[in-house]
C-alpha positions as CSV (number, residue, x, y, z in Angstrom):
1,M,-22.5,-66.0,19.1
2,I,-24.6,-65.0,16.1
3,S,-27.7,-66.5,17.6
4,V,-27.1,-64.7,20.9
5,I,-26.7,-61.4,19.1
6,L,-29.9,-62.1,17.1
7,L,-31.9,-63.0,20.2
8,N,-30.7,-59.8,21.9
9,V,-31.9,-57.7,19.1
10,V,-35.3,-59.4,19.3
11,F,-35.5,-59.2,23.1
12,F,-34.4,-55.6,23.1
13,S,-37.0,-54.5,20.6
14,V,-39.8,-56.4,22.3
15,M,-39.1,-55.2,25.9
16,E,-40.7,-51.9,26.5
17,S,-39.0,-51.0,29.8
18,F,-35.3,-50.3,30.5
19,G,-35.2,-53.0,33.3
20,G,-35.7,-56.0,31.0
21,P,-32.7,-55.6,28.8
22,L,-30.6,-54.6,31.9
23,A,-31.6,-57.9,33.6
24,L,-30.8,-59.8,30.4
25,L,-27.3,-58.2,30.3
26,V,-26.6,-59.2,34.0
27,L,-27.7,-62.8,33.4
28,Q,-25.5,-62.9,30.2
29,L,-22.5,-61.6,32.2
30,L,-23.1,-64.2,34.9
31,I,-22.9,-66.8,32.1
32,L,-19.9,-65.3,30.3
33,V,-17.5,-65.3,33.4
34,P,-17.3,-69.1,33.7
35,I,-17.1,-69.5,29.9
36,A,-14.2,-67.1,29.8
37,R,-12.4,-68.9,32.5
38,R,-13.0,-72.2,30.7
39,M,-11.6,-70.9,27.5
40,G,-8.5,-69.6,29.2
41,M,-9.3,-65.9,29.1
42,E,-8.4,-64.9,32.6
43,E,-8.1,-61.2,31.9
44,I,-11.6,-61.0,30.6
45,A,-13.0,-63.1,33.5
46,T,-11.2,-60.7,35.9
47,I,-12.7,-57.6,34.2
48,L,-16.2,-59.2,34.2
49,D,-15.8,-60.2,37.9
50,R,-14.9,-56.5,38.6
51,V,-17.9,-55.1,36.8
52,I,-20.2,-57.6,38.4
53,G,-18.7,-56.7,41.8
54,R,-19.1,-53.0,41.3
55,V,-22.8,-53.3,40.1
56,S,-23.7,-55.6,43.0
57,S,-22.0,-53.3,45.6
58,G,-23.8,-50.3,44.1
59,V,-27.1,-52.2,44.3
60,R,-26.4,-53.2,48.0
61,N,-25.4,-49.6,49.0
62,D,-28.6,-48.2,47.3
63,G,-30.9,-50.7,49.1
64,A,-29.5,-50.1,52.5
């Protein structure tokens, strides 16, 4: 966990645009959902699924 936080600090300080850190956040969320389920944290997995669903539906509605 500490290594992920340190890598985030490095990536966020190096990336100049707003889209890079946002894409990194989405990728990390996609990885965290299966890990949360495997660890038995269904509440967290459900919340993360809802967040990803809202973001993806917002992207689909804006692109249409």
